Structures are given as structure tokens and as C-alpha cells.
N, C-alpha and C positions, 0 to 999 in steps of 0.2 A: 923042153923042160927037163930039169934034172930032178933027182930024188930029194935034193936039198931045198926045202921050202924057202930058206933065206936067200936063195939065188934065183928063184923063179922069175922069169921075165915076161912070160906070156907071148903075145904076138909080135913084140918088138925085140930087138937084139940085145938091149941092155935096159936095166931099170931106169925109169925116169924119175926126176926129182918130184917131190910132192907139190902138186899144183896149188895147194892151200898155204903151206908154210914155207915152201921153197927149199927145204932141207933135203938131204940125201935120204933115199929109201933103202940104201944098201943094208943088208942084214935085218931089215924090218920084217917081223913076222906078220904084220897086218897090211902089207903092200897090196894095193889093188890097181888094176889097169882098166881105165874107162875108155870106151870107143865112142866118139861122136861121129855121126854121119850127116851129110847134107844132100838129100835127094833134090832134084833128080840126077844131078851130076855124079853122085856116088862117091864124092870125096870123103876122106876119113881123117880124123885127128885123134891121136892117142894122148891121154892124160894119165899120169901116175899119181898116186896119193897114198897117204896113210889112211886106213879105213876110219880110224877115230876122228881124224881131221875132216874127212869128207862128211861123216855123219854130222859134225858140228855145223856145217854150212848148208846141208840139204833142207829142203822145205819139210814142214811137218808131215808125217806120214810116210816119208821116204827114209830108208836106212840101208846101210851096207853091212852085210854079214860076211865074215871070212870063213871059208871052208877049206881045210887043207886038202890039197889034191893028191 
């Protein structure tokens, strides 16, 4: 991770497109990285998203908060 929040990628090597709108997340200050796992095999899938878009499609009671690292 770099000191520049607009280029943070998390556990992947580059920012992923928003899984909700399909647009680029480059330079987006509300970029989030979501990890899905499938036990017992332990397989993983990463999804990138704009936090605002993700909040719009989550079930009631769930929300994403962005904390600058």
C-alpha cells in the first residue's frame, strides 16, 4: 500500500472495476475491496467497488464505511 489513498489496491495488484456499476475505481476515494471465500476449499474471489454503490445494493442493516488507512 502506498501513502496515496487514491492508489490503494489492498490485497490485489491493481484496482478492480466497481462490481456494481462496472466503471473504473481509479482515483476513487471510496474504493473498497471485498473478499469472498468458499469453504471448505478455501477458494477466494476479490470484488472491487465504490463504497456508495455497494451500500446501495446491500441488504438493510449492512453498510460499508470507508476509513482512510
